[in-house]
C-alpha positions as CSV (number, residue, x, y, z in Angstrom):
1,M,118.7,60.4,127.2
2,R,118.8,56.6,126.3
3,Y,121.2,54.2,127.6
4,L,122.1,50.6,126.4
5,A,122.0,48.0,129.5
6,V,124.0,44.8,128.5
7,L,123.2,42.1,130.8
8,I,126.2,40.2,131.8
9,G,126.0,36.6,133.7
10,A,126.9,33.1,133.4
11,E,126.3,31.2,130.4
12,N,124.1,28.3,132.1
13,E,121.7,31.1,133.3
14,Y,120.5,31.8,129.6
15,E,120.8,28.2,128.4
16,V,117.5,26.7,128.1
17,P,114.4,28.9,127.2
18,G,111.4,27.1,127.9
19,T,112.4,25.2,131.0
20,P,110.9,26.3,134.4
21,E,114.2,27.8,135.3
22,F,114.1,30.2,132.5
23,D,110.5,30.9,133.1
24,A,111.1,31.9,136.5
25,A,114.0,34.2,135.3
26,I,111.6,35.8,133.0
27,A,109.2,36.4,135.9
28,G,111.7,38.8,137.4
29,Y,112.3,40.5,134.1
30,D,108.4,40.9,133.9
31,E,108.5,42.5,137.3
32,F,111.1,45.0,136.2
33,D,109.4,45.7,133.0
34,R,106.2,46.7,135.0
35,F,108.3,48.9,137.4
36,A,110.2,50.7,134.6
37,G,107.2,51.0,132.3
38,D,107.7,53.5,129.5
39,A,111.5,53.8,130.6
40,V,112.0,50.7,128.6
41,A,112.3,51.6,125.1
42,W,113.3,48.1,123.9
43,G,114.5,44.8,125.5
44,A,115.2,41.3,124.6
45,A,116.7,38.0,125.9
46,L,119.3,36.3,123.8
47,H,119.7,32.7,123.2
48,P,123.2,31.2,124.4
49,V,126.4,31.9,122.7
50,K,126.5,28.1,121.1
51,Q,123.4,29.2,119.0
52,G,125.0,32.4,117.4
53,F,128.2,32.9,115.6
54,A,131.1,35.5,115.3
55,V,132.8,37.2,112.4
56,R,136.4,38.5,112.4
57,G,138.5,39.2,109.5
58,G,136.0,37.9,107.0
59,V,135.8,34.4,108.7
60,I,132.5,33.1,110.4
61,T,133.0,31.0,113.6
62,D,130.0,29.1,114.9
63,G,129.3,29.5,118.7
64,P,130.5,28.7,121.3
65,F,133.1,31.3,120.1
66,T,134.2,32.5,123.6
67,E,135.8,30.8,126.4
68,A,134.5,33.6,128.9
69,A,132.9,32.6,132.1
70,E,130.2,35.1,131.9
71,V,128.5,36.2,128.5
72,T,125.8,38.8,127.3
73,G,122.5,37.2,128.2
74,G,120.1,40.2,127.2
75,L,119.8,43.9,126.4
76,Y,117.5,46.9,127.4
77,V,117.5,50.2,125.9
78,L,116.4,52.5,128.9
79,T,115.1,56.1,128.8
80,A,116.4,58.3,131.6
81,E,117.0,61.8,132.4
82,D,120.6,61.3,133.4
83,L,122.9,58.7,134.4
84,D,121.9,58.7,138.1
85,A,118.2,57.9,137.0
86,A,119.5,55.2,134.5
87,T,121.6,53.6,137.3
88,E,118.3,53.5,139.6
89,L,116.5,51.5,136.6
90,A,119.6,49.0,136.1
91,R,120.0,48.3,139.8
92,R,116.4,46.8,139.7
93,I,117.4,44.5,136.7
94,P,117.6,41.0,138.0
95,A,120.9,40.4,136.3
96,A,122.5,43.0,138.5
97,S,122.2,40.9,141.6
98,D,124.1,37.9,140.3
99,G,125.8,39.2,137.3
100,A,126.4,42.8,136.1
101,I,125.0,45.5,134.1
102,E,127.2,47.3,131.8
103,L,125.3,50.8,131.1
104,W,126.6,52.6,128.2
105,P,125.0,56.1,127.1
106,L,123.6,55.9,123.5
107,A,124.9,58.5,120.9
108,E,122.4,57.3,118.5
109,W,119.5,54.8,118.6
110,Q,116.7,54.0,115.9
111,L,114.0,51.4,116.1
112,Q,111.5,51.0,113.4
113,D,108.9,49.2,115.2
114,P,108.6,49.2,119.1
115,S,107.1,45.8,119.2
116,Y,110.1,44.2,117.2
117,T,112.0,41.6,119.4
118,E,112.8,38.9,117.2
119,N,115.4,37.4,115.0
120,W,119.0,38.4,115.4
121,V,121.2,41.3,117.3
122,A,124.5,42.1,116.1
123,L,126.7,43.4,118.8
124,L,129.6,45.3,117.2
125,R,132.9,44.7,119.4
126,E,136.0,46.9,119.0
127,P,139.2,47.5,121.3
128,A,138.4,50.1,123.9
129,R,140.8,52.4,122.5
130,D,139.2,52.5,119.0
131,T,135.6,53.5,120.3
132,P,135.5,57.0,118.9
133,T,133.7,60.2,120.4
134,P,130.8,61.8,118.5
135,G,131.7,64.7,116.6
136,T,135.1,63.7,115.7
137,P,136.6,62.8,112.2
138,D,136.9,59.2,113.3
139,W,133.1,59.3,114.4
140,A,132.4,60.9,110.9
141,D,134.2,58.2,109.0
142,G,132.4,55.5,110.8
143,A,129.1,57.2,110.4
144,K,129.6,57.2,106.6
145,A,130.6,53.4,106.5
146,H,127.5,52.4,108.5
147,S,125.4,54.7,106.1
148,E,126.6,52.8,103.2
149,F,125.9,49.4,105.0
150,G,122.4,50.7,105.8
151,A,121.8,51.6,102.1
152,A,122.8,48.0,101.1
153,Y,120.9,46.1,103.8
154,G,118.1,48.3,104.8
155,S,115.5,45.5,103.9
156,V,116.5,43.5,106.8
157,I,117.5,46.2,109.5
158,R,114.8,46.9,112.0
159,G,116.9,49.2,114.3
160,G,120.3,50.0,115.7
161,G,122.4,52.2,117.9
162,A,126.0,53.7,118.3
163,L,127.6,54.0,121.9
164,H,129.5,56.6,123.4
165,P,133.2,55.6,124.1
166,A,134.2,53.0,126.6
167,S,135.2,55.8,129.1
168,A,131.5,56.7,129.4
169,A,130.4,53.2,130.4
170,T,129.3,52.3,134.1
171,T,129.0,48.8,135.4
172,V,126.4,48.3,138.0
173,R,126.1,45.5,140.3
174,V,124.1,44.9,143.6
175,R,125.4,42.6,146.3
176,G,123.7,42.1,149.5
177,G,121.1,45.0,148.7
178,Q,124.1,47.2,148.3
179,L,124.7,49.3,144.9
180,L,128.2,48.9,143.6
181,L,129.4,51.1,140.7
182,T,132.5,50.8,138.6
183,D,133.7,53.3,136.0
184,G,134.0,51.5,132.6
185,P,132.8,48.3,131.0
186,Y,132.4,45.1,133.3
187,A,135.4,43.2,132.2
188,E,138.9,44.4,131.3
189,A,138.6,42.5,128.1
190,A,140.3,43.4,124.7
191,E,137.1,44.4,123.1
192,V,134.1,46.2,124.1
193,V,130.7,46.8,122.5
194,N,130.8,49.7,120.2
195,G,127.3,49.5,118.5
196,L,124.3,47.2,117.7
197,Y,122.0,46.3,114.9
198,L,118.6,44.5,114.9
199,F,117.8,42.3,112.0
200,E,114.9,40.4,110.8
201,C,116.0,37.5,108.5
202,D,116.7,33.9,108.2
203,E,120.1,32.6,109.4
204,D,121.6,32.3,105.9
205,T,121.0,35.9,105.4
206,A,122.3,37.0,108.8
207,R,125.3,35.5,107.9
208,E,125.7,37.3,104.9
209,V,125.0,40.7,106.5
210,A,127.5,40.1,109.3
211,L,130.2,39.7,106.8
212,H,129.6,43.3,105.6
213,L,128.9,45.0,109.0
214,P,131.5,48.0,109.3
215,V,134.1,47.3,112.1
216,G,137.7,48.2,112.4
217,A,140.6,45.8,111.4
218,E,140.8,44.6,115.0
219,G,137.2,44.3,115.7
220,G,134.5,41.8,115.2
221,V,130.9,41.0,115.2
222,E,128.8,38.7,117.7
223,M,125.6,37.7,116.1
224,R,123.0,36.3,118.7
225,P,119.5,35.0,117.9
226,I,116.9,36.7,120.0
227,V,114.4,34.6,122.3
228,S,110.9,34.9,120.8
229,M,108.5,36.0,123.8
């Protein structure tokens, strides 16, 4: 099974790619990648929120667009036999020791090119109550909308995934060497991640595409540039 690991941490930890501090952090993730091996299906570090933008109700807001003390700094897609195995992987991600990992089972995941890591990631955010269960009519309605979106913008889509409902998420932390697990997403926020897309395009196109991403009336889109490695 595949799991999306959402790396949560303080904004300043991800602020300046190319600095010695950033390079040192990346070394920790390189070590994790060597340990995890083929269990890592995909991963990316994200530029800070101030370099991204958000879409809500057809309106684009340039970053910083959140007042949260901690934000999404990176993403992994992990392949594991079950949640226990995925948790053992997630606990070794450096962000688990000074932030948290939201571990979400993926209902769907597609990646056109495993080497793709650049350009933009779109995080689709919805109220937790609006995250549908696979196989339900609400899920089918959403799948139809995303199919139509894919037909319109397939030339710039490089991958994406849909998540199981918020009730299936687990938050992983490591403090003092001890594994701490919490049911549900990391924060009791109004919105949670409901899916993601990967795009290869310039910023103008990213802005156009983001305006057409299917989200509910109370949902929104967080567009973040991916750090080129």
